[in-house]
C-alpha positions as CSV (number, residue, x, y, z in Angstrom):
1,M,91.9,36.4,58.7
2,S,89.4,38.3,60.9
3,I,87.1,41.0,59.6
4,A,88.9,43.6,61.6
5,A,92.2,42.7,60.0
6,G,90.9,43.9,56.6
7,L,89.8,47.3,58.0
8,T,92.7,49.6,57.3
9,A,92.5,53.4,57.2
10,R,92.6,53.2,53.4
11,V,89.6,50.8,53.3
12,I,87.7,53.1,55.7
13,V,88.4,56.2,53.5
14,L,87.4,54.2,50.4
15,F,84.2,53.2,52.1
16,I,83.4,56.8,52.9
17,I,84.0,57.8,49.2
18,G,81.8,54.9,48.1
19,A,79.0,55.8,50.4
20,L,79.2,59.5,49.5
21,G,79.2,58.6,45.8
22,Q,76.1,56.5,46.2
23,V,74.3,59.2,48.2
24,G,75.3,61.9,45.7
25,G,74.1,59.8,42.8
26,S,70.8,59.0,44.5
27,L,70.2,62.7,45.3
28,L,71.0,63.7,41.7
29,L,68.7,61.1,40.0
30,G,65.7,63.5,40.0
31,R,67.6,66.3,38.4
32,T,68.6,64.0,35.5
33,E,65.0,64.1,34.3
34,A,65.2,60.3,33.6
35,F,68.6,60.9,32.0
36,R,67.2,63.4,29.5
37,N,69.3,66.2,31.0
38,P,72.9,65.6,29.8
39,G,74.7,67.8,32.4
40,W,73.0,66.3,35.5
41,S,73.1,62.8,34.0
42,V,76.9,63.0,33.6
43,A,77.2,64.3,37.2
44,C,74.9,61.5,38.5
45,L,76.8,58.8,36.6
46,A,80.2,60.3,37.8
47,C,79.0,60.0,41.4
48,Y,78.1,56.4,40.9
49,M,81.3,55.6,39.0
50,A,83.4,57.0,41.8
51,S,81.4,54.9,44.2
52,F,82.0,51.7,42.2
53,W,85.7,52.5,41.8
54,A,86.0,52.9,45.6
55,L,84.1,49.6,46.1
56,A,86.2,47.7,43.6
57,T,89.4,49.1,45.1
58,M,88.3,48.2,48.6
59,I,87.7,44.6,47.5
60,R,91.0,44.4,45.5
61,E,92.9,45.6,48.6
62,G,91.4,42.9,50.8
63,G,88.5,44.7,52.3
64,P,86.0,42.3,53.8
65,L,83.2,42.2,51.2
66,S,80.9,40.4,53.7
67,M,81.1,43.5,55.8
68,I,81.4,46.3,53.2
69,L,78.1,45.6,51.3
70,P,75.8,45.3,54.4
71,A,77.4,48.4,55.8
72,L,76.8,50.3,52.5
73,S,73.3,48.8,52.4
74,A,72.6,50.3,55.8
75,T,74.4,53.6,55.6
76,V,73.4,54.9,52.2
77,P,69.6,54.6,52.6
78,I,69.6,56.2,56.1
79,V,71.6,59.1,54.9
80,V,69.5,59.6,51.7
81,I,66.2,59.3,53.7
82,G,67.5,61.9,56.2
83,I,68.5,64.3,53.5
84,A,65.3,63.8,51.5
85,V,63.1,64.5,54.6
86,F,65.1,67.0,56.6
87,V,66.8,69.0,53.8
88,M,64.7,68.5,50.7
89,G,61.4,68.7,52.5
90,E,59.8,65.3,51.6
91,Q,56.9,64.3,53.8
92,A,57.2,61.2,56.0
93,S,55.6,60.1,59.2
94,W,57.7,59.4,62.2
95,A,56.5,55.8,62.0
96,R,57.7,55.5,58.4
97,L,61.1,57.1,59.3
98,G,61.4,54.7,62.3
99,L,60.6,51.6,60.4
100,L,63.0,52.5,57.5
101,S,65.8,53.4,59.9
102,L,65.2,50.2,61.9
103,S,65.4,48.1,58.7
104,C,68.6,49.7,57.7
105,L,70.1,49.1,61.1
106,I,69.1,45.5,61.1
107,I,70.7,45.0,57.7
108,G,73.9,46.6,59.0
109,Y,73.9,44.5,62.1
110,A,73.3,41.3,60.1
111,G,76.7,42.0,58.3
112,T,78.5,41.7,61.6
113,V,77.1,38.4,62.9
C-alpha cells in the first residue's frame, strides 16, 4: 500500500484536529502556571487529549504513521513559533526564525523520502 492510499479525507481532518490540539496545548502551557492553575490546566490537557485521540484514530484507520508523525513534527513547531512571535510578541531574530523554520521543513521533508 502506498502512502497516498492511506490519506483519506477523514485522516486529513484528524491530522488537522491533532495539529490544532498540539498547538493549543502548547500555547496554553504558560497559563497553567506549571499546572498550578486548575482551570487552564484542564483546558491545556483537554487540547492534548483531543490531539492524542485524533492521532490514535488516524493510526487505527490506517493512516501512514511514517508520514503523520514527521508532518506533525514539522507543522506544530512552525505554527507555534509563528504565533509566539507575531501574535504574542516574543522576540526572535530573523536568523533564528529562519533556522527554526528550515529545521521544521527538513523534518517534514524527511518523512516523505
